[in-house]
N, C-alpha and C positions, 0 to 999 in steps of 0.2 A: 504494500500500500504506500510505502514511502517513496518509491521510485516515481509513480505518476505525480505525486505532489511536488517532488523536486523538479521534474520536467516542466510542470505548469509554472512553478516559481521562476525558473530560468527563462521561460518563454515570456512571462510578464516583465521580467527585468530587461530582457532584450527589447521588448516593445517600448518600455519607458525610455530606455537609452536612445532608441531610434527617434523618439519624439522630442528629445532634449533640444533646447535652443542652439542653433548653429548660426554664427555670424559669418555671412558670406562676403568676400571682397568684390569689388567691381570687376566686371569682365571685359573692360575696354581693351581692345587690341593694341598692343605695342606701347602702352602707357605704364610707366613705373611710378608708384606712389610711395611716399613716406607716410606711415599711419601713426597718428597721435591720438591718444585718449584724452578727451576734454574733461574738465572738472565735473561736468554733469554725467559723465559715463559714456557719452556718445563718441563715435570715432570720426576723426577728420582726416580726409585723404588729400594730402598735398602732392600735386604733380611734381615729380622730380625730373624725369627725362622721358624721351621717347626712345625705345630700343626694341630689338627683335627677339631677345632671349631672356629667360629668367636669370641666367648666370650673369649677364651684363647688368641687369637690374640690381642684382645682389652686389656686384662690384661697385656700382654707383652709390648704393646705400652704404657700403663699407667705406668708400672715400669720404662721404658726408660725415659718417661717424668719426673717422680719424681727424677730419678738419675740426669738428666740435671738440674733440679731446685736446688737440693742440691749442685751441683757444681757451682752455681751462674747464671744459665740460667734464662731467663725471659719468655720463651714461655710456655703459659698455655694451648694452644690448638694445636693439631697436627692432621695430616691425615695419615691413613694407608690404606692398601688394603688386601683383603683376598677373594679368589675364586670369582672373578667377582663382588665384593662389595667393595665400599669405606667405611672406618670406620673413623668417625669424633669424636675425643676426644675433648670435650668442657667442660666448667665449670659446666654445668647442668648434664652432663653424656656423654653417647656415643650414637650417631645416625649413621645410615647406609643408603646407597643409592647405586643404580647401576650406577650412573654417578656423576661427580662433580657438574654439573649444575642442576640436577633434584631434585625431592623431597627427603627428608630425614626422616627416621623413627626411633623412639626411640628403642634402643636395651638394654641399661643399664642406670640406674639412679644413682645419687650420694646419699649416705646415709647422715645422719646428721654429721657424722665424716669424710666425704669425700671419703669413699670407694665406689666401684661400686657394684650394685646389680641388679638383674632382677626386672623389674617393678612389684610391687605388692608382692614382697617377704618379705618386711619388715612389721612387724605388725603395724597397725595404732592405734593411741590413741583412747580410747573408749569414752573419754569426761566425765567420771564419777568422 
């Protein structure tokens, strides 16, 4: 008798999770945005550049982040948006997702000197 109750509980949990609020980014083609949360909780999408790839958008966001740090800023992480995807610049690299609340996937990783690279692009030490 416990197995059917467990299955029903898991199905209900999956249904509730599927209905959870998902904040979607704009789907404008070729527009890279810097996303800022306003004091009232709403999101403001500031157009940064026009570009053709998510990687170039991430590179422009990274350049903006570095400029802010050189000017005395303290924000090490920021959020952008490009063609229906959010871009999350973090200390470990860049992750992307189709909503603010949903899963995030690795897009770029930081190299030893802090630059961004495609995962697996950097040669690994051979251990010899």
